[in-house]
Backbone bond lengths (Angstrom), bond angles and torsions (degrees), N, CA, C in turn:
res aa  C-N    CA-C-N  psi(-1)  N-CA   C-N-CA  omega(-1)  CA-C   N-CA-C  phi
1 M - - - 1.596 - - 1.501 109.85 -
2 G 1.272 117.23 155.75 1.454 120.19 176.70 1.572 110.34 -83.58
3 D 1.250 119.28 84.58 1.486 125.77 -173.43 1.531 108.61 -110.29
4 W 1.339 115.06 141.76 1.460 122.10 170.84 1.530 103.82 -105.64
5 L 1.312 112.58 131.76 1.583 124.47 177.94 1.581 103.56 -99.27
6 I 1.309 115.63 107.61 1.528 120.11 -170.75 1.476 106.89 -112.66
7 R 1.300 115.82 120.72 1.452 119.74 177.64 1.566 109.81 -72.10
8 A 1.338 111.50 155.47 1.561 116.36 -171.99 1.425 108.75 -58.79
9 D 1.349 123.51 -44.31 1.495 122.48 -177.93 1.512 112.41 -62.80
10 V 1.379 115.42 -35.56 1.454 116.64 -179.42 1.566 110.48 -71.83
11 L 1.305 115.37 -32.48 1.508 119.60 178.65 1.485 107.18 -72.54
12 A 1.293 118.67 -38.51 1.430 120.50 -178.98 1.588 112.15 -62.06
13 R 1.357 116.16 -31.59 1.410 120.48 179.33 1.515 112.18 -90.91
14 G 1.260 120.45 -1.04 1.489 124.28 -178.22 1.574 108.76 -60.71
15 R 1.264 117.48 143.05 1.497 121.15 179.55 1.480 111.93 -145.55
16 F 1.248 111.72 155.98 1.568 123.98 174.95 1.542 104.78 -91.89
17 T 1.386 118.54 141.39 1.425 124.66 -176.33 1.515 108.49 -157.63
18 V 1.330 114.89 166.45 1.510 120.51 176.52 1.546 108.18 -111.08
19 S 1.334 112.53 159.57 1.492 115.05 -173.68 1.566 104.58 -147.91
20 P 1.320 119.04 108.93 1.468 117.04 175.88 1.531 115.23 -58.98
21 L 1.425 117.34 -31.93 1.420 117.91 177.40 1.499 111.83 -68.80
22 A 1.320 114.13 -43.18 1.555 114.51 175.85 1.433 112.27 -56.39
23 E 1.263 115.06 -42.82 1.577 114.36 -179.27 1.546 110.78 -70.54
24 T 1.339 116.68 -27.23 1.444 114.67 174.64 1.557 113.02 -75.78
25 V 1.332 119.81 -30.38 1.432 118.81 169.36 1.558 112.38 -67.12
26 A 1.309 116.19 -38.10 1.459 118.86 175.01 1.498 112.43 -60.52
27 A 1.365 119.52 -39.52 1.418 124.84 174.34 1.546 109.78 -62.26
28 L 1.312 117.16 -44.31 1.419 122.27 -176.19 1.471 107.38 -62.19
29 L 1.398 119.94 -43.62 1.504 123.74 175.12 1.432 113.67 -55.08
30 T 1.366 117.73 -47.68 1.420 126.75 179.53 1.589 110.44 -59.97
31 L 1.245 116.89 -51.47 1.474 122.86 177.26 1.525 112.95 -61.02
32 A 1.398 115.91 -33.58 1.423 117.45 -178.54 1.530 112.07 -83.91
33 G 1.390 118.34 -0.38 1.423 117.95 176.26 1.407 117.06 101.25
34 A 1.379 120.14 7.86 1.436 123.59 -174.00 1.482 112.87 -91.36
35 G 1.383 117.96 34.17 1.462 124.80 172.92 1.582 108.00 100.32
36 C 1.317 109.91 154.05 1.445 119.34 -175.32 1.537 107.93 -132.01
37 Q 1.290 119.19 126.75 1.431 122.23 176.79 1.526 111.75 -63.03
38 P 1.317 118.90 137.53 1.497 117.45 177.74 1.536 111.72 -51.13
39 G 1.307 122.34 135.39 1.353 125.98 -179.07 1.482 113.06 97.76
40 R 1.325 118.29 -14.83 1.359 122.08 179.82 1.556 118.48 -92.74
41 E 1.383 110.45 0.45 1.508 113.21 -176.06 1.494 115.35 -58.75
42 P 1.377 118.50 -37.07 1.418 118.37 -176.88 1.638 111.03 -66.37
43 W 1.340 109.89 -34.10 1.503 115.34 179.39 1.603 105.08 -68.14
44 L 1.279 121.12 -41.51 1.411 119.97 -179.89 1.483 115.04 -67.76
45 R 1.337 116.32 -33.98 1.435 118.38 173.74 1.521 114.15 -68.36
46 A 1.340 119.07 -27.52 1.399 124.86 178.72 1.544 110.44 -74.83
47 H 1.275 117.83 -38.65 1.483 123.13 -165.22 1.485 108.88 -108.22
48 G 1.273 123.08 -27.30 1.421 125.21 -179.44 1.527 118.68 -50.39
49 P 1.332 117.26 -51.52 1.492 120.20 -179.28 1.558 111.59 -53.98
50 A 1.321 118.48 -46.76 1.470 123.02 -173.02 1.545 109.14 -68.80
51 F 1.377 113.96 -30.84 1.462 117.87 178.36 1.549 109.98 -70.55
52 R 1.265 112.87 -40.54 1.483 117.17 -179.59 1.532 108.75 -66.04
53 E 1.306 117.20 -39.77 1.458 121.10 175.57 1.530 109.95 -57.03
54 L 1.320 116.71 -48.99 1.450 124.54 176.87 1.523 108.22 -47.92
55 L 1.271 119.58 -59.41 1.468 124.42 -176.69 1.595 108.32 -57.59
56 A 1.294 114.96 -37.39 1.503 115.04 -177.40 1.502 114.22 -66.40
57 R 1.298 115.11 -30.13 1.504 119.36 -174.88 1.536 110.96 -102.49
58 D 1.372 119.32 -9.14 1.454 120.43 -175.87 1.562 104.94 -122.25
59 R 1.284 119.38 100.64 1.463 121.48 -175.53 1.462 108.98 -66.25
60 F 1.431 120.52 -37.24 1.392 120.40 -175.36 1.543 108.75 -66.99
61 A 1.383 115.95 -40.45 1.536 112.81 178.61 1.527 115.24 -67.87
62 A 1.344 112.86 -31.04 1.529 113.48 176.15 1.530 111.19 -67.52
63 L 1.358 116.68 -42.82 1.413 118.74 177.68 1.549 113.08 -61.83
64 F 1.283 114.06 -42.06 1.508 116.76 -176.83 1.496 108.25 -67.32
65 V 1.283 121.70 -44.57 1.459 122.84 178.18 1.519 114.62 -55.79
66 R 1.331 112.67 -40.54 1.435 121.96 178.50 1.595 112.46 -66.30
67 A 1.422 112.73 -39.54 1.432 115.29 -177.40 1.419 117.15 -87.92
68 A 1.339 118.52 -21.91 1.504 120.41 -174.19 1.555 110.09 -100.58
69 L 1.381 121.56 -27.95 1.453 120.43 -173.72 1.485 107.88 -96.60
70 R 1.298 116.63 81.46 1.561 118.30 -178.09 1.492 109.66 -106.00
71 P 1.362 118.71 153.99 1.407 121.42 176.85 1.569 112.50 -53.66
72 R 1.307 115.22 128.03 1.412 120.41 175.11 1.533 115.08 61.38
73 W 1.347 115.54 23.16 1.474 119.51 178.00 1.426 109.10 -155.97
74 L 1.307 117.47 142.93 1.442 131.61 170.49 1.455 115.15 -143.08
75 P 1.339 120.42 136.27 1.477 122.00 -179.60 1.565 112.24 -57.55
76 D 1.300 117.95 145.75 1.420 118.71 -177.69 1.573 109.30 -66.36
77 F 1.312 118.52 -36.11 1.542 119.06 -174.80 1.475 110.99 -64.78
78 L 1.372 117.02 -18.31 1.525 118.94 -177.11 1.491 110.41 -90.82
79 V 1.354 119.08 -16.41 1.460 118.85 -172.76 1.505 108.67 -130.93
80 T 1.272 118.35 29.62 1.513 120.93 174.52 1.481 115.00 -53.99
81 P 1.297 122.69 126.61 1.533 120.57 178.24 1.480 110.97 -60.68
82 P 1.359 113.69 145.65 1.530 119.10 177.58 1.511 113.14 -57.81
83 R 1.360 118.26 143.55 1.433 121.08 171.83 1.500 112.12 -79.89
84 P 1.314 118.10 160.15 1.478 120.62 -174.77 1.546 113.56 -53.63
85 A 1.372 117.02 -39.19 1.483 120.81 176.76 1.448 117.63 -77.93
86 D 1.316 120.63 -9.75 1.406 123.33 178.24 1.493 112.51 -64.01
87 R 1.358 118.94 125.93 1.484 123.73 178.52 1.462 109.46 -123.69
88 T 1.269 122.66 -26.25 1.560 120.20 -170.69 1.573 104.76 -130.77
89 F 1.295 108.48 172.54 1.457 118.30 -179.58 1.609 107.73 -64.55
90 A 1.281 118.28 -38.27 1.480 119.90 178.26 1.513 110.87 -65.88
91 D 1.331 118.57 -32.21 1.437 119.32 178.07 1.551 110.22 -60.09
92 E 1.327 110.21 -50.05 1.552 117.28 -175.37 1.564 108.50 -65.91
93 L 1.366 115.60 -38.20 1.441 117.21 -171.23 1.578 113.51 -72.68
94 R 1.346 111.60 -21.65 1.442 108.05 -178.78 1.509 116.75 -70.85
95 W 1.408 116.99 -20.60 1.439 122.21 174.45 1.537 109.10 -68.79
96 L 1.351 115.49 -37.76 1.490 115.84 -178.91 1.587 109.12 -72.18
97 R 1.342 117.43 -34.71 1.438 120.85 177.76 1.566 111.30 -56.65
98 A 1.395 115.97 -32.01 1.400 120.84 -171.59 1.547 111.45 -90.99
99 T 1.343 117.59 -2.14 1.520 118.74 176.05 1.501 113.48 -61.21
100 P 1.347 114.59 121.83 1.451 115.48 178.30 1.517 116.27 -62.49
101 D 1.346 120.54 146.59 1.464 126.56 -175.81 1.470 109.34 -52.16
102 E 1.359 119.11 -41.45 1.499 122.00 -174.10 1.536 109.48 -69.16
103 A 1.246 117.63 -31.68 1.518 120.11 176.84 1.469 110.62 -69.40
104 V 1.324 117.68 -42.66 1.456 121.33 179.31 1.582 108.71 -61.84
105 L 1.410 117.80 -52.06 1.369 120.17 -177.78 1.568 111.20 -60.76
106 A 1.298 116.53 -41.12 1.469 118.67 179.85 1.534 110.56 -60.24
107 Q 1.282 117.00 -44.57 1.498 117.38 -177.48 1.479 114.10 -71.34
108 L 1.389 118.82 -30.03 1.387 120.29 175.60 1.577 112.06 -71.58
109 A 1.360 114.47 -38.02 1.452 117.12 169.83 1.572 113.59 -60.87
110 E 1.217 114.87 -35.57 1.580 116.19 175.68 1.486 111.33 -62.09
111 G 1.307 116.11 -42.29 1.476 118.03 178.14 1.545 114.02 -68.16
112 A 1.332 119.70 -14.88 1.439 124.88 -175.32 1.552 106.04 -112.48
113 D 1.399 116.53 26.61 1.497 119.64 173.77 1.562 108.59 59.54
114 G 1.280 117.16 33.30 1.523 118.52 173.37 1.500 111.87 97.62
115 A 1.326 117.38 -10.06 1.514 116.18 -172.96 1.566 107.79 -78.42
116 P 1.326 120.79 137.91 1.418 119.69 -172.37 1.515 107.84 -67.96
117 P 1.317 119.60 154.23 1.479 121.80 177.18 1.517 110.25 -64.98
118 P 1.295 119.70 162.85 1.491 122.57 177.81 1.460 112.71 -62.13
119 S 1.300 119.79 157.84 1.448 122.06 -171.55 1.551 110.62 -67.21
120 G 1.374 116.79 -20.80 1.475 119.47 179.26 1.458 113.52 -71.46
121 L 1.371 115.73 -13.06 1.482 121.71 -179.59 1.546 108.48 -101.99
122 R 1.300 119.46 -13.92 1.400 119.54 -179.10 1.568 110.61 -92.65
123 V 1.400 110.62 71.43 1.438 121.71 -176.91 1.582 106.34 -129.27
124 P 1.367 114.70 158.53 1.500 115.87 178.44 1.539 108.88 -72.42
125 G 1.304 108.28 159.99 1.544 119.79 177.35 1.547 112.80 65.48
126 L 1.309 113.96 46.77 1.482 117.35 -179.74 1.507 112.07 -66.26
127 G 1.285 118.97 -39.84 1.470 118.87 -174.79 1.531 109.02 -66.71
128 E 1.354 115.68 -39.36 1.446 116.75 176.37 1.548 113.66 -64.57
129 R 1.243 116.05 -40.64 1.443 119.27 -177.30 1.539 113.05 -69.62
130 I 1.376 116.90 -38.96 1.410 123.99 170.47 1.540 113.47 -59.55
131 A 1.453 114.23 -47.74 1.384 118.41 -179.95 1.583 109.94 -60.42
132 A 1.355 116.65 -39.27 1.482 121.46 -178.12 1.515 107.63 -60.79
133 L 1.311 120.02 -42.41 1.476 124.25 175.06 1.482 113.91 -54.83
134 L 1.352 111.86 -49.72 1.474 115.55 -178.82 1.540 113.67 -71.83
135 D 1.405 114.88 -27.36 1.467 115.97 173.18 1.479 110.93 -66.49
136 Q 1.308 122.45 -32.22 1.410 124.62 -179.49 1.531 106.09 -70.69
137 V 1.309 121.40 -44.20 1.440 120.27 179.26 1.531 111.51 -62.71
138 W 1.333 115.26 -43.86 1.540 120.93 179.99 1.536 105.73 -61.56
139 T 1.314 121.27 -47.63 1.511 120.50 -174.18 1.505 110.56 -70.22
140 R 1.301 119.00 -43.78 1.504 119.66 -172.86 1.574 113.08 -83.00
141 S 1.288 116.26 -28.68 1.477 118.43 -161.02 1.554 111.77 -125.63
142 V 1.350 120.77 -18.86 1.327 121.64 -168.74 1.530 114.32 -119.02
143 R 1.411 114.85 -49.31 1.419 123.63 -176.47 1.527 119.00 -51.90
144 G 1.354 115.75 -36.50 1.395 120.45 176.92 1.586 117.16 -64.59
145 D 1.351 111.72 -32.43 1.534 121.61 178.87 1.516 112.39 -93.75
146 W 1.322 119.41 -8.88 1.465 121.41 -169.45 1.493 111.22 -59.77
147 P 1.387 124.69 -46.67 1.492 120.30 -178.66 1.445 108.90 -57.05
148 R 1.370 124.41 -44.20 1.431 123.78 179.02 1.476 115.49 -69.82
149 H 1.329 117.68 -35.12 1.492 119.16 176.06 1.561 107.60 -70.77
150 R 1.295 118.35 -39.15 1.500 120.17 176.43 1.520 113.73 -52.25
151 R 1.386 106.92 -50.13 1.526 107.98 175.94 1.425 117.13 -60.53
152 A 1.359 120.35 -34.54 1.477 124.56 178.96 1.461 107.57 -70.83
153 F 1.381 122.44 -37.98 1.432 122.77 -179.20 1.555 108.75 -70.33
154 E 1.309 120.11 -37.97 1.454 121.55 176.92 1.498 114.66 -69.17
155 A 1.323 114.10 -29.05 1.534 115.25 171.40 1.486 113.00 -70.20
156 D 1.365 114.20 -38.35 1.537 117.00 173.70 1.557 109.49 -61.93
157 I 1.307 117.14 -44.36 1.494 117.74 177.58 1.515 114.26 -59.59
158 I 1.350 114.74 -40.28 1.433 117.73 175.00 1.457 113.14 -56.64
159 S 1.375 117.09 -44.57 1.394 122.37 -179.73 1.512 110.20 -62.62
160 R 1.329 120.18 -46.21 1.403 126.32 -179.52 1.583 108.89 -64.00
161 T 1.247 121.27 -39.44 1.386 122.83 -178.30 1.489 112.43 -70.65
162 Q 1.402 115.39 -33.85 1.480 122.08 173.26 1.508 110.53 -65.92
163 A 1.333 114.30 -38.32 1.506 117.21 178.28 1.439 111.60 -66.91
164 L 1.463 117.62 -37.67 1.368 119.43 -177.53 1.546 111.93 -70.81
165 S 1.384 118.51 -33.72 1.414 120.10 177.83 1.523 112.07 -67.81
166 S 1.314 117.60 -30.41 1.437 119.90 -174.06 1.609 112.74 -96.13
167 G 1.288 116.06 -30.78 1.542 119.27 -173.64 1.483 113.22 -129.65
168 G 1.363 119.68 4.10 1.440 117.76 176.26 1.464 114.40 83.47
169 W 1.416 121.77 -177.16 1.424 119.58 -176.97 1.488 115.77 -65.76
170 A 1.371 116.92 -27.09 1.489 120.23 178.97 1.519 109.28 -59.12
171 A 1.369 119.48 -42.64 1.406 125.02 -177.97 1.546 111.72 -72.71
172 A 1.396 115.21 -37.87 1.508 119.26 -179.27 1.489 111.34 -69.19
173 L 1.388 116.59 -33.61 1.476 117.37 -169.56 1.535 109.98 -103.63
174 D 1.334 117.50 -1.68 1.470 118.19 179.46 1.540 109.53 -62.39
175 G 1.362 111.70 124.93 1.420 119.69 177.40 1.554 114.51 70.75
176 L 1.333 114.41 20.78 1.446 116.42 -171.68 1.632 109.54 -69.26
177 R 1.257 118.15 -39.98 1.476 122.24 170.70 1.467 106.27 -152.90
178 P 1.394 115.55 156.25 1.421 123.22 -171.28 1.589 107.55 -61.70
179 G 1.419 116.67 134.35 1.417 122.35 179.30 1.528 117.58 82.98
180 M 1.337 115.28 -7.31 1.492 118.31 179.12 1.516 110.92 -103.90
181 R 1.370 114.82 138.50 1.441 121.89 172.68 1.480 111.63 -155.74
182 W 1.340 112.76 155.55 1.545 121.56 -177.58 1.467 103.96 -85.28
183 L 1.324 122.13 123.01 1.477 125.55 178.95 1.487 113.94 -98.07
184 G 1.317 118.56 -5.39 1.440 122.73 178.59 1.621 107.44 88.27
185 D 1.351 112.60 173.66 1.415 119.63 -178.95 1.468 115.04 49.61
186 G 1.366 118.54 39.29 1.469 123.09 177.48 1.551 114.45 71.63
187 R 1.306 119.12 19.56 1.428 119.99 -178.62 1.570 111.34 -118.56
188 L 1.330 112.93 119.41 1.472 118.32 -179.86 1.567 108.41 -113.16
189 R 1.345 112.27 119.49 1.408 116.11 -178.37 1.574 110.63 -83.06
190 I 1.263 117.89 109.54 1.462 124.60 -178.32 1.457 113.61 -71.44
191 N 1.457 114.56 -51.74 1.472 121.04 178.54 1.534 108.76 -155.56
192 A 1.221 115.60 -173.61 1.471 121.78 -171.74 1.623 108.92 -101.10
193 Y 1.280 117.26 2.02 1.447 119.64 -175.23 1.556 107.31 -73.39
194 P 1.384 116.42 151.17 1.474 120.18 -176.32 1.492 112.46 -81.35
195 Y 1.388 118.68 55.35 1.381 119.16 172.60 1.524 114.73 -88.21
196 P 1.290 121.81 153.73 1.473 121.70 -179.23 1.526 105.18 -69.84
197 P 1.328 116.09 154.13 1.460 123.72 177.76 1.553 106.81 -59.57
198 R 1.315 111.61 147.47 1.494 120.26 178.28 1.563 106.54 -117.11
199 E 1.352 118.82 120.34 1.408 122.89 -178.24 1.477 108.29 -89.05
200 L 1.335 114.01 134.02 1.457 121.44 176.67 1.533 107.49 -109.58
201 A 1.419 118.08 94.28 1.357 120.67 -168.02 1.566 112.45 -86.26
202 T 1.322 114.47 -50.11 1.541 115.35 -176.86 1.560 110.59 -131.93
203 A 1.272 115.86 16.06 1.453 119.20 -175.29 1.494 118.12 -78.00
204 E 1.330 119.69 163.56 1.381 125.24 172.57 1.470 108.31 -86.14
205 L 1.364 122.95 136.30 1.376 123.83 -174.34 1.549 105.56 -118.86
206 L 1.345 115.92 125.63 1.440 124.40 -176.82 1.474 112.83 -118.47
207 F 1.362 115.61 151.59 1.470 122.52 175.24 1.492 106.89 -130.79
208 I 1.322 117.07 119.02 1.502 121.88 -166.93 1.519 111.39 -126.57
209 P 1.415 117.54 112.48 1.455 119.40 -177.29 1.628 108.22 -82.87
210 T 1.363 115.30 147.71 1.345 121.85 -179.08 1.523 111.21 -147.69
211 T 1.284 121.69 -179.38 1.459 125.63 174.76 1.560 112.92 -88.98
212 T 1.369 118.44 8.27 1.402 124.33 179.42 1.568 110.68 -62.35
213 T 1.327 117.17 158.29 1.429 121.26 178.35 1.409 112.34 -85.38
214 R 1.386 118.76 -33.10 1.534 122.19 -177.91 1.540 111.37 -123.31
215 G 1.326 120.60 -32.92 1.430 123.17 -175.32 1.516 108.69 87.89
216 W 1.358 109.59 -170.06 1.475 118.58 -179.20 1.541 111.16 -164.40
217 V 1.303 121.54 171.05 1.391 124.39 171.35 1.509 110.56 -112.72
218 A 1.309 116.14 156.40 1.462 117.94 -174.28 1.496 108.19 -155.17
219 W 1.373 118.06 159.66 1.420 119.27 -179.59 1.558 108.51 -159.75
220 D 1.336 111.37 152.64 1.466 121.06 169.60 1.544 104.00 -125.11
221 E 1.322 113.76 85.60 1.393 124.13 -171.90 1.558 113.16 -63.81
222 P 1.373 114.39 132.97 1.403 132.19 8.08 1.568 107.72 -105.33
223 H 1.332 119.08 15.36 1.427 122.99 -168.73 1.601 115.52 -81.64
224 R 1.276 113.90 -44.09 1.525 117.96 -166.67 1.515 107.26 -138.35
225 Y 1.352 121.07 136.50 1.380 127.06 162.45 1.518 109.21 -125.78
226 A 1.278 115.78 149.51 1.446 123.53 -177.09 1.501 113.24 -141.98
227 V 1.378 117.81 139.04 1.522 126.28 166.95 1.433 103.54 -103.16
228 V 1.226 120.50 124.68 1.482 130.98 172.97 1.525 104.67 -98.93
229 Y 1.312 122.39 122.69 1.407 122.11 -176.84 1.517 116.41 -133.98
230 P 1.312 119.93 158.41 1.545 119.71 176.46 1.408 108.08 -64.93
231 C 1.438 113.44 134.49 1.456 123.04 173.13 1.618 103.99 -61.32
232 A 1.321 116.69 141.68 1.415 119.88 -174.77 1.462 115.34 -59.96
233 G 1.362 115.33 132.08 1.468 124.40 173.07 1.474 110.26 60.39
234 L 1.361 118.49 -136.28 1.431 121.22 -176.01 1.574 108.64 -98.24
235 L 1.447 115.00 7.14 1.442 114.82 -175.36 1.459 118.54 -49.42
236 A 1.371 116.04 -43.11 1.553 118.03 179.44 1.489 111.19 -82.07
237 G 1.324 114.21 -14.73 1.513 114.10 -176.77 1.445 112.19 -87.25
238 T 1.328 124.48 1.52 1.446 123.52 -177.70 1.425 108.62 -56.31
239 D 1.418 113.83 134.42 1.398 122.10 -175.56 1.524 110.45 -113.35
240 P 1.338 121.06 151.31 1.415 116.51 177.66 1.475 119.28 -55.11
241 E 1.441 114.42 -22.70 1.434 118.69 169.99 1.551 114.56 -60.50
242 G 1.400 116.70 -21.97 1.452 118.14 -178.17 1.520 111.72 -90.67
243 A 1.345 119.72 9.85 1.440 121.24 177.98 1.511 107.79 -69.15
244 P 1.367 114.40 159.15 1.440 117.61 179.15 1.567 113.85 -54.20
245 P 1.274 120.54 135.87 1.470 121.67 178.49 1.467 108.67 -74.03
246 P 1.371 112.57 146.82 1.544 118.49 178.71 1.505 117.41 -43.24
247 A 1.406 114.87 -42.00 1.406 116.45 -178.67 1.540 112.60 -61.41
248 L 1.395 111.64 -43.34 1.536 117.00 -178.52 1.499 108.01 -62.57
249 R 1.324 119.48 -46.59 1.474 120.89 176.20 1.484 114.26 -55.28
250 A 1.315 117.27 -42.37 1.473 120.73 179.32 1.540 107.74 -68.61
251 L 1.230 122.43 -33.10 1.406 121.52 -178.77 1.574 114.94 -76.41
252 L 1.371 114.47 -42.63 1.439 120.36 -173.12 1.459 110.42 -101.12
253 G 1.359 118.81 -30.64 1.449 124.35 -162.95 1.515 107.34 98.29
254 G 1.416 108.78 152.97 1.489 115.77 -175.26 1.557 115.49 -57.17
255 T 1.310 115.91 -43.48 1.493 117.83 -175.44 1.522 112.59 -66.38
256 R 1.419 112.97 -47.39 1.425 112.73 177.23 1.436 118.53 -65.61
257 A 1.300 113.48 -35.87 1.491 121.22 178.24 1.577 111.92 -60.83
258 A 1.328 110.87 -39.85 1.546 119.12 178.10 1.489 110.51 -64.09
259 I 1.375 116.72 -49.79 1.448 123.87 -177.59 1.517 107.44 -63.57
260 L 1.281 122.73 -42.48 1.510 124.72 179.79 1.517 108.56 -65.46
261 T 1.280 118.99 -41.69 1.390 121.74 178.84 1.583 114.65 -62.93
262 E 1.277 117.10 -37.52 1.458 122.65 178.40 1.502 113.74 -75.02
263 L 1.379 116.12 -8.12 1.448 115.44 -177.77 1.543 111.09 -95.81
264 A 1.313 114.15 30.92 1.576 117.28 169.71 1.502 111.94 -60.92
265 A 1.397 117.21 -27.03 1.440 123.99 171.84 1.452 107.20 -124.18
266 P 1.418 121.89 151.49 1.416 123.01 177.16 1.554 111.94 -51.72
267 R 1.336 118.81 139.92 1.484 123.22 177.78 1.468 107.93 -145.22
268 S 1.362 115.04 142.58 1.359 123.61 174.31 1.594 108.29 -78.88
269 T 1.336 114.99 164.53 1.413 119.52 178.81 1.600 111.56 -59.04
270 T 1.309 116.44 -42.14 1.507 117.92 179.33 1.542 110.84 -67.79
271 Q 1.343 118.80 -34.13 1.460 120.15 178.59 1.598 107.54 -66.75
272 L 1.298 119.96 -36.10 1.489 123.88 -179.94 1.471 108.20 -68.71
273 V 1.368 122.06 -38.77 1.346 129.34 -178.68 1.615 106.39 -60.31
274 A 1.381 113.13 -48.74 1.461 122.44 -178.91 1.515 112.12 -61.76
275 L 1.346 112.42 -44.19 1.491 118.93 -176.73 1.535 110.66 -70.81
276 T 1.182 122.47 -42.62 1.513 129.19 -169.93 1.503 112.26 -91.38
277 G 1.329 114.96 -32.77 1.507 112.52 -173.41 1.458 115.03 88.44
278 F 1.387 117.04 -3.69 1.465 120.71 -176.95 1.577 108.47 -83.58
279 G 1.265 118.92 164.14 1.449 123.86 179.94 1.481 110.90 -74.33
280 L 1.335 118.82 161.86 1.410 124.52 -176.06 1.445 108.92 -68.33
281 G 1.329 119.01 -42.29 1.496 120.21 -177.90 1.563 110.04 -66.55
282 S 1.304 116.30 -38.88 1.516 124.20 176.96 1.515 108.15 -60.75
283 V 1.313 118.25 -48.98 1.458 120.25 -174.61 1.629 109.24 -63.82
284 G 1.386 112.05 -44.27 1.443 115.98 -176.40 1.469 108.87 -66.72
285 G 1.335 122.62 -40.59 1.449 122.75 178.46 1.517 111.62 -61.04
286 H 1.282 118.00 -45.57 1.512 121.59 -178.49 1.450 113.68 -69.29
287 L 1.301 114.94 -33.17 1.540 119.85 172.31 1.548 109.81 -58.94
288 K 1.348 115.48 -45.49 1.503 115.41 -177.41 1.518 111.58 -62.82
289 V 1.447 117.27 -41.27 1.406 119.16 177.45 1.553 110.70 -61.09
290 L 1.309 117.98 -43.89 1.474 119.81 178.21 1.477 112.54 -61.32
291 R 1.299 118.35 -42.32 1.397 125.76 172.40 1.483 113.09 -54.24
292 D 1.307 116.99 -53.14 1.531 121.04 -179.07 1.529 107.36 -64.65
293 A 1.221 119.79 -23.61 1.491 120.35 -179.62 1.528 111.88 -85.45
294 G 1.307 121.93 -9.70 1.407 127.11 178.54 1.492 111.75 83.18
295 L 1.300 116.51 18.47 1.537 120.87 179.89 1.553 112.09 -92.08
296 V 1.408 117.27 -23.67 1.425 122.22 -172.43 1.567 104.75 -138.27
297 T 1.339 110.84 144.80 1.439 120.08 171.76 1.522 111.31 -129.42
298 R 1.382 117.02 178.38 1.498 113.41 -178.37 1.525 104.70 -145.72
299 R 1.322 114.21 160.28 1.423 124.30 168.48 1.511 112.12 -148.24
300 R 1.358 111.98 156.15 1.465 118.77 178.21 1.448 110.94 -85.94
301 S 1.368 117.78 138.48 1.499 122.53 170.72 1.564 108.01 -134.52
302 G 1.394 112.53 96.97 1.390 117.43 -174.50 1.532 108.95 68.77
303 R 1.342 114.51 -123.43 1.487 117.98 178.61 1.605 113.37 -91.72
304 L 1.254 114.70 0.10 1.414 123.14 -176.16 1.507 111.08 -95.07
305 V 1.322 118.25 146.02 1.390 125.80 164.08 1.508 108.41 -108.78
306 L 1.360 116.47 118.11 1.436 120.39 -178.08 1.526 110.51 -108.50
307 Y 1.354 112.96 138.69 1.553 118.98 179.50 1.504 106.55 -103.87
308 Y 1.266 115.50 147.07 1.497 117.59 173.07 1.526 108.27 -150.41
309 R 1.385 114.69 163.86 1.486 112.89 176.69 1.505 114.41 -76.38
310 T 1.316 113.00 153.02 1.518 120.13 169.79 1.608 105.82 -84.43
311 R 1.285 110.85 173.12 1.558 113.55 175.90 1.506 111.18 -60.11
312 L 1.336 122.17 -37.05 1.373 125.45 176.53 1.597 109.54 -60.91
313 G 1.367 115.55 -43.80 1.461 121.12 178.15 1.613 110.24 -61.26
314 D 1.303 115.45 -40.07 1.449 117.43 -179.70 1.499 112.74 -68.70
315 E 1.346 114.11 -37.88 1.489 118.35 174.58 1.480 114.40 -64.32
316 L 1.355 117.03 -34.37 1.456 121.57 -179.28 1.561 112.42 -70.03
317 V 1.399 111.02 -38.53 1.517 115.92 -179.65 1.514 112.60 -79.68
318 A 1.368 114.89 -27.42 1.470 113.59 179.55 1.506 117.93 -56.70
319 P 1.439 115.61 142.25 1.578 114.96 -179.52 1.550 108.15 -55.34
């Protein structure tokens, strides 16, 4: 099985984080037809035609997408985990730009069972050309939504971290991505393929949410390993069409309308803070008003208090 053997000190240092490059790769996969997370269909309809036009006029981009985005495989240079000092998309992209041509070609051949890449990809400056393609995807299809997606990812991280503190790694990693589960005793089942176990002795271990449908694993051996996973539920797939309607904002005010809209699934106060960008005191005060009005109720789940809409709240938010 594809298991990672994780030492206790590596596990203790493991952390959840966000990655603009990982989200850009997730967007590239969606645009290339590798699945679309529920709720992302409007985004795909908005950006898909321009991406197809790009591939039609840029032969290198079309060949690269076909060679690099294969079922159950991605080249390492495309999904290298972020370094500790990386803060922006440009920070992460500069490592891809520096990838030697021979390393790019070797990894593409690996994904094709040893067959050499097509002649259109055997050109100088591969790292720069691939980075330019990703920069276009980021600029045209990801950057405008990144602040909202980042808040959604941070809310998911808060939820996972709270689960970790109350139930350990088994609770935090439960259902993280299809086929993966925590087996205990430092063993993380990555997938069901018959790969030899991979020992993480001194590496940094990262968990990165994105809008991908299945996620992937990545490494920069022996320094960093990462599990990229689908952000929980429809959290990352929220579309501008799901924003509070004007009538609801006029009735409740913008802040309360936004909070009520986000409670389509149960959320903790800290998740709502991350999702909406409002302060903790503000969110708490508005939740009390919504509860008093019968639009929101709450229940305890372990150490968490989760808020969710009542039937009346659902009817009020419904179109």
